[in-house]
ZADO-1210 file (C-alpha; in nm, 4 decimals, padded with zeros to 6 digits):
<atoms>
<atom x="00.5098" y="-00.1808" z="-01.9002" code="MET" pos="1"/>
<atom x="00.5608" y="-00.1001" z="-01.5476" code="LYS" pos="2"/>
<atom x="00.3086" y="-00.2888" z="-01.2930" code="GLU" pos="3"/>
<atom x="00.1385" y="-00.0615" z="-01.0927" code="ILE" pos="4"/>
<atom x="00.0383" y="-00.3019" z="-00.8054" code="GLY" pos="5"/>
<atom x="00.1465" y="-00.6625" z="-00.7214" code="LYS" pos="6"/>
<atom x="-00.0756" y="-00.8600" z="-00.5057" code="ILE" pos="7"/>
<atom x="00.1240" y="-01.0127" z="-00.2379" code="ILE" pos="8"/>
<atom x="00.0104" y="-01.3649" z="-00.0722" code="ARG" pos="9"/>
<atom x="00.1765" y="-01.3713" z="00.2352" code="PHE" pos="10"/>
<atom x="00.2215" y="-01.7623" z="00.3991" code="GLN" pos="11"/>
<atom x="00.0393" y="-01.9160" z="00.7158" code="ASN" pos="12"/>
<atom x="00.2672" y="-01.9067" z="00.9791" code="THR" pos="13"/>
<atom x="00.0454" y="-02.1090" z="01.2122" code="HIS" pos="14"/>
<atom x="-00.3753" y="-02.2108" z="01.0925" code="GLN" pos="15"/>
<atom x="-00.6027" y="-02.3250" z="01.4335" code="SER" pos="16"/>
<atom x="-00.9061" y="-02.3026" z="01.5533" code="GLU" pos="17"/>
<atom x="-00.8383" y="-02.0608" z="01.7384" code="ASP" pos="18"/>
<atom x="-00.6150" y="-01.8034" z="01.5726" code="PHE" pos="19"/>
<atom x="-00.4001" y="-01.7451" z="01.2539" code="GLN" pos="20"/>
<atom x="-00.0853" y="-01.5862" z="01.2390" code="ALA" pos="21"/>
<atom x="00.1485" y="-01.4963" z="00.9381" code="THR" pos="22"/>
<atom x="00.4823" y="-01.3139" z="00.9052" code="ASN" pos="23"/>
<atom x="00.6491" y="-01.1738" z="00.6313" code="VAL" pos="24"/>
<atom x="00.9855" y="-01.1472" z="00.6231" code="GLU" pos="25"/>
<atom x="01.2715" y="-00.9041" z="00.4553" code="ASP" pos="26"/>
<atom x="01.3384" y="-00.9822" z="00.0520" code="PHE" pos="27"/>
<atom x="01.1714" y="-01.3256" z="00.1344" code="LYS" pos="28"/>
<atom x="00.7836" y="-01.1769" z="00.1275" code="ASP" pos="29"/>
<atom x="00.8636" y="-00.8280" z="00.0029" code="VAL" pos="30"/>
<atom x="01.1455" y="-00.7326" z="-00.2411" code="PRO" pos="31"/>
<atom x="01.2655" y="-00.4556" z="00.0385" code="PHE" pos="32"/>
<atom x="01.4703" y="-00.4074" z="00.3437" code="HIS" pos="33"/>
<atom x="01.1461" y="-00.2919" z="00.5815" code="ILE" pos="34"/>
<atom x="01.2752" y="00.0277" z="00.7412" code="ARG" pos="35"/>
<atom x="00.8946" y="00.1774" z="00.8160" code="ARG" pos="36"/>
<atom x="00.6621" y="00.0045" z="00.9329" code="THR" pos="37"/>
<atom x="00.3192" y="00.2073" z="01.0656" code="TYR" pos="38"/>
<atom x="-00.0938" y="00.1806" z="01.0539" code="TRP" pos="39"/>
<atom x="-00.3875" y="00.4011" z="01.0271" code="THR" pos="40"/>
<atom x="-00.7101" y="00.2977" z="01.2284" code="TYR" pos="41"/>
<atom x="-01.0201" y="00.5014" z="01.3381" code="ASP" pos="42"/>
<atom x="-01.0572" y="00.6302" z="00.9855" code="ILE" pos="43"/>
<atom x="-01.4338" y="00.8205" z="00.9763" code="PRO" pos="44"/>
<atom x="-01.6409" y="00.6687" z="00.7902" code="ALA" pos="45"/>
<atom x="-01.6610" y="00.8279" z="00.3683" code="GLY" pos="46"/>
<atom x="-01.3000" y="00.9358" z="00.4586" code="ALA" pos="47"/>
<atom x="-01.0101" y="00.8778" z="00.1868" code="ALA" pos="48"/>
<atom x="-00.6604" y="00.8303" z="00.2969" code="ARG" pos="49"/>
<atom x="-00.3619" y="00.8473" z="00.0717" code="GLY" pos="50"/>
<atom x="-00.3590" y="01.1334" z="-00.2471" code="GLY" pos="51"/>
<atom x="00.0263" y="01.0761" z="-00.3293" code="HIS" pos="52"/>
<atom x="00.2982" y="00.8845" z="-00.4649" code="ALA" pos="53"/>
<atom x="00.6574" y="00.8501" z="-00.3547" code="HIS" pos="54"/>
<atom x="00.9749" y="00.8900" z="-00.5691" code="ARG" pos="55"/>
<atom x="01.2188" y="00.6795" z="-00.3794" code="GLU" pos="56"/>
<atom x="01.0180" y="00.4436" z="-00.1134" code="CYS" pos="57"/>
<atom x="00.7920" y="00.1424" z="-00.2373" code="LEU" pos="58"/>
<atom x="00.5503" y="00.0207" z="00.0211" code="GLU" pos="59"/>
<atom x="00.3021" y="-00.3025" z="00.0518" code="VAL" pos="60"/>
<atom x="00.0050" y="-00.1789" z="00.2055" code="ILE" pos="61"/>
<atom x="-00.1875" y="-00.4590" z="00.3927" code="ILE" pos="62"/>
<atom x="-00.5770" y="-00.4592" z="00.5422" code="ALA" pos="63"/>
<atom x="-00.4727" y="-00.5698" z="00.8918" code="ALA" pos="64"/>
<atom x="-00.7969" y="-00.5589" z="00.9848" code="SER" pos="65"/>
<atom x="-01.1619" y="-00.5099" z="00.8153" code="GLY" pos="66"/>
<atom x="-01.1597" y="-00.3714" z="00.4167" code="SER" pos="67"/>
<atom x="-01.1152" y="-00.0785" z="00.1694" code="PHE" pos="68"/>
<atom x="-00.9914" y="-00.0086" z="-00.1787" code="THR" pos="69"/>
<atom x="-00.6567" y="00.0831" z="-00.3023" code="VAL" pos="70"/>
<atom x="-00.6960" y="00.2342" z="-00.6459" code="THR" pos="71"/>
<atom x="-00.3819" y="00.2885" z="-00.8432" code="LEU" pos="72"/>
<atom x="-00.2083" y="00.5525" z="-01.0643" code="ASP" pos="73"/>
<atom x="00.0989" y="00.5165" z="-01.2633" code="ASP" pos="74"/>
<atom x="00.0020" y="00.8874" z="-01.4604" code="GLY" pos="75"/>
<atom x="-00.1784" y="00.6672" z="-01.7964" code="ASN" pos="76"/>
<atom x="-00.4192" y="00.4010" z="-01.6670" code="ARG" pos="77"/>
<atom x="-00.6257" y="00.3508" z="-01.2858" code="LYS" pos="78"/>
<atom x="-00.6498" y="-00.0012" z="-01.1237" code="GLN" pos="79"/>
<atom x="-00.8888" y="-00.0596" z="-00.8110" code="SER" pos="80"/>
<atom x="-00.7533" y="-00.3255" z="-00.5626" code="TYR" pos="81"/>
<atom x="-01.0099" y="-00.4476" z="-00.2757" code="LEU" pos="82"/>
<atom x="-00.7691" y="-00.5292" z="00.0231" code="LEU" pos="83"/>
<atom x="-00.9553" y="-00.7197" z="00.3399" code="ASN" pos="84"/>
<atom x="-00.7652" y="-01.0240" z="00.4234" code="ARG" pos="85"/>
<atom x="-00.4237" y="-00.9850" z="00.6933" code="PRO" pos="86"/>
<atom x="-00.2483" y="-01.2282" z="00.4914" code="ASP" pos="87"/>
<atom x="-00.1860" y="-01.0871" z="00.1339" code="GLN" pos="88"/>
<atom x="-00.0395" y="-00.7501" z="00.0309" code="GLY" pos="89"/>
<atom x="-00.0197" y="-00.4667" z="-00.2175" code="LEU" pos="90"/>
<atom x="00.3269" y="-00.3888" z="-00.3580" code="LEU" pos="91"/>
<atom x="00.3153" y="-00.0348" z="-00.4702" code="VAL" pos="92"/>
<atom x="00.5749" y="00.1039" z="-00.7051" code="ASN" pos="93"/>
<atom x="00.7437" y="00.4659" z="-00.6903" code="THR" pos="94"/>
<atom x="00.5953" y="00.6503" z="-00.8990" code="GLY" pos="95"/>
<atom x="00.2746" y="00.5742" z="-00.8452" code="ILE" pos="96"/>
<atom x="-00.0135" y="00.7110" z="-00.7271" code="TRP" pos="97"/>
<atom x="-00.2836" y="00.5661" z="-00.4755" code="ARG" pos="98"/>
<atom x="-00.5904" y="00.6263" z="-00.2932" code="THR" pos="99"/>
<atom x="-00.7531" y="00.4806" z="-00.0037" code="LEU" pos="100"/>
<atom x="-01.0723" y="00.4541" z="00.0306" code="GLU" pos="101"/>
<atom x="-01.3757" y="00.2118" z="00.1898" code="ASN" pos="102"/>
<atom x="-01.3152" y="00.1401" z="00.4519" code="PHE" pos="103"/>
<atom x="-01.4906" y="-00.0497" z="00.6704" code="SER" pos="104"/>
<atom x="-01.5832" y="00.0063" z="01.0566" code="ALA" pos="105"/>
<atom x="-01.2862" y="-00.0654" z="01.2394" code="GLY" pos="106"/>
<atom x="-01.0389" y="-00.1232" z="00.9821" code="SER" pos="107"/>
<atom x="-00.6685" y="-00.0664" z="01.0194" code="VAL" pos="108"/>
<atom x="-00.4376" y="-00.0199" z="00.6808" code="CYS" pos="109"/>
<atom x="-00.0833" y="-00.1463" z="00.8157" code="LEU" pos="110"/>
<atom x="00.1999" y="-00.0233" z="00.5517" code="VAL" pos="111"/>
<atom x="00.5615" y="-00.1633" z="00.5240" code="LEU" pos="112"/>
<atom x="00.8029" y="00.0646" z="00.3619" code="ALA" pos="113"/>
<atom x="01.1481" y="00.0396" z="00.1867" code="SER" pos="114"/>
<atom x="01.2218" y="00.4548" z="00.3131" code="GLU" pos="115"/>
<atom x="01.2475" y="00.6266" z="00.6414" code="LEU" pos="116"/>
<atom x="00.9575" y="00.9286" z="00.5993" code="TYR" pos="117"/>
<atom x="01.0990" y="01.1749" z="00.4375" code="GLU" pos="118"/>
<atom x="00.8784" y="01.4657" z="00.3286" code="GLU" pos="119"/>
<atom x="01.0671" y="01.5222" z="-00.0312" code="ALA" pos="120"/>
<atom x="00.9968" y="01.1772" z="-00.1099" code="ASP" pos="121"/>
<atom x="00.6325" y="01.2200" z="-00.1848" code="TYR" pos="122"/>
<atom x="00.4090" y="01.4239" z="-00.4378" code="ILE" pos="123"/>
<atom x="00.1249" y="01.5608" z="-00.2793" code="TYR" pos="124"/>
<atom x="00.0199" y="01.8067" z="-00.6149" code="ASP" pos="125"/>
<atom x="-00.1715" y="01.5447" z="-00.8505" code="TYR" pos="126"/>
<atom x="-00.0579" y="01.7817" z="-01.1508" code="ASP" pos="127"/>
<atom x="00.2702" y="01.7468" z="-01.0396" code="GLU" pos="128"/>
<atom x="00.2484" y="01.3736" z="-01.0065" code="PHE" pos="129"/>
<atom x="00.1151" y="01.3822" z="-01.3674" code="LEU" pos="130"/>
<atom x="00.4432" y="01.5077" z="-01.4945" code="LYS" pos="131"/>
<atom x="00.6703" y="01.3505" z="-01.2965" code="TYR" pos="132"/>
<atom x="00.5069" y="01.0087" z="-01.4399" code="ALA" pos="133"/>
<atom x="00.5399" y="01.1316" z="-01.8239" code="ARG" pos="134"/>
<atom x="00.9701" y="01.2060" z="-01.7607" code="HIS" pos="135"/>
<atom x="00.9981" y="00.9042" z="-01.5654" code="HIS" pos="136"/>
<atom x="00.7898" y="00.6381" z="-01.7722" code="ALA" pos="137"/>
</atoms>
């Protein structure tokens, strides 16, 4: 059975009383070549993001600042993850519906993606997603 999601812990490259630093490398820290990076911020209280699945794109979702909850759905089961550390990310496989919510004030959601933006890769309709999930299980 395909994993719904997997927490990846990144190595801190610097730790001191002043600051901490973490880096992420293709194929070493994430299991793909990072072709796109984007982030969302200034998310209003009570708002949700996501609400889609990808046919081809793998993603690692990181709480670069603050915290939020990611709920993953493979069409049969759902699992929620609290992301609240910038040195860990959530690997989301293809064909997985994701919803992000419960954003803390000032949170920043950073996403590392295996593919460039392609509208056709997105599934926005949940019923269409369920059909896709049944066919690709």
